[in-house]
C-alpha positions in Angstrom: -90.4 -16.5 4.5 -89.6 -17.4 8.0 -88.3 -14.5 10.1 -85.2 -16.4 11.3 -84.1 -17.0 7.7 -83.3 -13.3 7.4 -80.8 -13.3 10.2 -77.1 -13.0 9.2 -75.1 -16.3 9.4 -73.2 -15.4 12.6 -71.5 -18.8 13.1 -70.3 -18.9 9.5 -69.1 -15.3 9.6 -67.2 -15.9 12.8 -65.5 -18.9 11.4 -64.5 -16.9 8.3 -63.0 -14.1 10.5 -61.0 -16.6 12.6 -59.6 -18.2 9.5 -58.7 -14.8 8.0 -57.0 -13.8 11.3 -54.9 -16.9 11.3 -54.0 -16.4 7.7 -52.8 -12.9 8.4 -50.8 -14.0 11.5 -49.2 -16.8 9.4 -48.3 -14.3 6.6 -46.8 -11.8 9.0 -43.4 -13.4 9.3 -43.3 -14.2 5.6 -43.7 -10.5 4.8 -40.8 -9.7 7.3 -38.5 -12.3 6.0 -36.7 -10.3 3.3 -35.1 -8.1 6.0 -32.4 -10.6 7.0 -31.7 -11.2 3.3 -31.3 -7.5 2.7 -29.0 -7.1 5.6 -26.8 -10.0 4.4 -26.7 -8.4 0.9 -25.7 -5.1 2.5 -22.8 -6.9 4.4 -21.7 -8.5 1.2 -21.6 -5.2 -0.6 -19.6 -3.7 2.2 -17.1 -6.6 2.1 -16.8 -6.2 -1.6 -16.2 -2.4 -1.4 -13.5 -3.1 1.3 -11.9 -5.6 -0.9 -11.6 -3.1 -3.7 -10.1 -0.4 -1.5 -6.7 0.5 -2.9 -3.5 -0.6 -1.2 -1.7 2.6 -0.3 2.0 2.7 -0.8 3.9 5.8 0.4 7.3 6.5 -1.2 9.7 8.7 0.8 13.1 9.6 -0.4 15.2 11.6 -2.9 14.9 12.7 -6.5 15.5 9.0 -7.4 11.9 8.5 -6.2 10.4 12.0 -6.7 11.2 12.1 -10.5 12.3 8.5 -10.9 9.3 7.8 -13.2 8.7 4.3 -11.6 5.8 5.0 -9.2 3.0 4.5 -11.8 4.7 1.3 -13.0 4.7 0.2 -9.4 0.9 0.7 -9.2 0.4 -1.4 -12.3 2.8 -4.2 -11.4 1.5 -4.5 -7.8 -2.1 -4.2 -8.8 -1.7 -7.1 -11.3 0.1 -9.2 -8.7 -2.3 -8.6 -5.8 -5.5 -8.4 -7.9 -6.7 -5.2 -6.2 -6.2 -1.4 -6.9 -2.9 0.2 -5.7 -2.2 3.8 -5.1 1.4 5.1 -4.9 1.8 8.3 -2.8 5.0 10.1 -3.7 6.3 12.1 -0.7 9.9 12.3 -2.0 11.8 15.5 -2.6 14.6 16.3 -5.0 17.9 17.0 -3.3 16.6 16.0 0.1 18.2 14.0 2.9 17.1 11.8 5.8 17.1 15.0 7.9 14.3 16.4 5.8 12.6 13.0 5.8 12.1 13.2 9.5 10.0 16.4 8.9 7.8 14.5 6.5 6.8 11.7 8.8 3.6 13.4 9.9 2.3 13.9 6.4 3.1 10.3 5.6 1.3 9.1 8.6 -1.7 11.3 7.9 -2.1 9.5 4.6 -2.6 6.2 6.4 -0.5 4.0 4.1 -0.3 0.3 4.2 3.3 0.3 3.1 6.1 2.8 3.3 9.3 2.6 1.2 12.2 4.8 2.2 15.5 5.8 0.5 17.9 8.6 1.4 21.3 7.1 1.2 22.0 8.7 -2.2 22.0 12.2 -0.8 23.1 11.4 2.7 26.3 10.0 1.1 27.2 13.3 -0.7 30.2 14.9 0.9 28.5 18.3 0.3 25.8 17.3 2.7 28.1 16.5 5.7 26.3 13.4 6.8 28.1 10.5 8.5 27.0 6.9 7.9 25.9 6.8 11.5 23.8 9.9 11.3 22.2 8.6 8.1 21.4 5.3 9.7 20.1 7.0 12.9 17.8 9.2 11.0 16.5 6.3 8.9 15.8 4.5 12.2 13.9 7.4 13.6 11.8 7.6 10.4 10.8 4.0 10.7 10.1 4.1 14.4 7.9 7.2 14.1 6.0 5.5 11.2 5.3 2.4 13.3 2.5 3.7 15.5 0.7 5.4 12.6 -1.4 2.4 11.8 -2.8 1.8 8.4 -5.8 0.1 6.8 -3.7 -3.0 6.9 -3.4 -3.4 10.6 -2.9 -1.8 14.1 0.9 -2.2 14.2 1.3 0.3 11.3 2.4 0.1 7.8 4.9 -2.5 6.4 8.2 -0.8 6.1 10.9 -1.1 3.4 14.4 0.4 3.2 15.8 0.6 -0.4 19.3 0.8 -1.8 18.9 2.5 -5.1 21.2 2.6 -8.2 24.9 3.1 -8.4 26.1 6.7 -9.1 29.0 7.4 -11.5 30.9 10.4 -13.0 31.1 13.7 -11.1 28.1 12.8 -9.1 29.8 9.6 -8.1 33.0 11.3 -7.1 31.2 13.4 -4.4 29.7 10.2 -3.0 32.9 8.1 -2.6 31.3 6.0 0.2 27.9 5.6 -1.2 27.9 1.8 -1.0 28.7 2.0 2.7 25.6 4.2 3.2 23.5 1.7 1.2 25.0 -1.2 3.3 24.0 0.5 6.6 20.3 -0.1 5.7 20.5 -3.9 5.7 21.3 -4.5 9.5 18.9 -1.6 10.4 16.1 -3.2 8.5 16.7 -6.5 10.3 16.7 -4.8 13.7 13.4 -2.9 13.2 11.5 -5.6 11.3 11.6 -3.8 8.0 12.4 -5.3 4.6 15.6 -4.3 2.8 15.5 -4.1 -1.0 18.9 -3.9 -2.6 18.5 -2.8 -6.2 22.3 -2.5 -7.0 22.7 -6.1 -8.3 20.0 -5.5 -11.0 21.6 -2.2 -12.1 25.1 -3.6 -12.2 23.9 -6.5 -14.4 23.6 -4.0 -17.1 27.4 -3.6 -17.3 29.5 -0.5 -17.4 28.2 0.6 -20.9 24.6 -0.3 -20.0 24.8 1.8 -16.8 26.1 4.8 -18.7 23.2 4.6 -21.2 20.6 3.9 -18.4 22.0 6.7 -16.2 23.2 9.3 -18.6 23.7 12.1 -16.0 25.4 9.7 -13.6 22.7 9.7 -10.9 19.2 9.7 -12.3 18.2 6.7 -14.4 16.1 7.0 -17.5 12.4 6.7 -16.3 11.7 3.7 -18.6 14.7 1.8 -17.3 13.9 2.7 -13.6 10.4 1.4 -14.2 11.7 -1.9 -15.5 14.0 -2.5 -12.6 12.6 -0.8 -9.5 8.8 -1.4 -10.0 8.8 -5.2 -10.4 11.4 -5.7 -7.6 9.5 -3.5 -5.1 6.2 -5.1 -6.1 7.6 -8.5 -5.2 8.8 -7.3 -1.8 5.5 -5.6 -1.1 3.5 -8.6 -2.1 5.6 -10.8 0.2 5.1 -8.4 3.1 1.3 -8.2 2.4 0.8 -12.0 2.2 1.2 -12.7 -1.5 -1.1 -12.5 -4.5 -4.9 -12.4 -4.0 -6.5 -13.3 -7.2 -4.0 -11.7 -9.3 -1.1 -13.1 -11.3 2.1 -14.4 -9.7 4.7 -11.8 -8.7 
């Protein structure tokens, strides 16, 4: 055997190393390519989670809201309408007036709601409370103005605001509220001035007729929860859906 036949094949080995290096260099980007895809998938997941975040609706008012029995029905109706979860946060208080409502603004703001619905006329109108229509409207204005800067997940300008005129009151409870409709009526121009919505529920209640009202509101002031749920919840859901841009994948409101 010739001595040079035992030498390692340097030129062939060098060519193999060069080819191997090139292959590794070419395969490097391919190994790194899933990173952008993973990032895009993460972004999609974050957007999906944000889309599923509940719409937060804060309710501030009297016993007509505190124990009205329509807040859960509102969640269901609005969720079906908008095609997203809805959370109703009940900040109302039985027997309370707009003066008390002013003390609750900080708690409402801290909840960062997307929508706030307010009603205090029913108690402000009681002659036992000593509120004038002007004071009632002024307090409502302050409540709305102090809610504006709070912001919400829906935007930097703050939550959408709604003033509500609730049900008629009859019997003894109606006698001590002789000018209740005037207190309710004061909300309409105020809402227009501050850019809030005004929901007047009185026509729906009056459509029940005198006998129907007595059956629906047996104590003269507080509607039966099932009746309130059938009147207040769908009407308020429609107003909120309009303020929040209509349905988003859910059924029509």
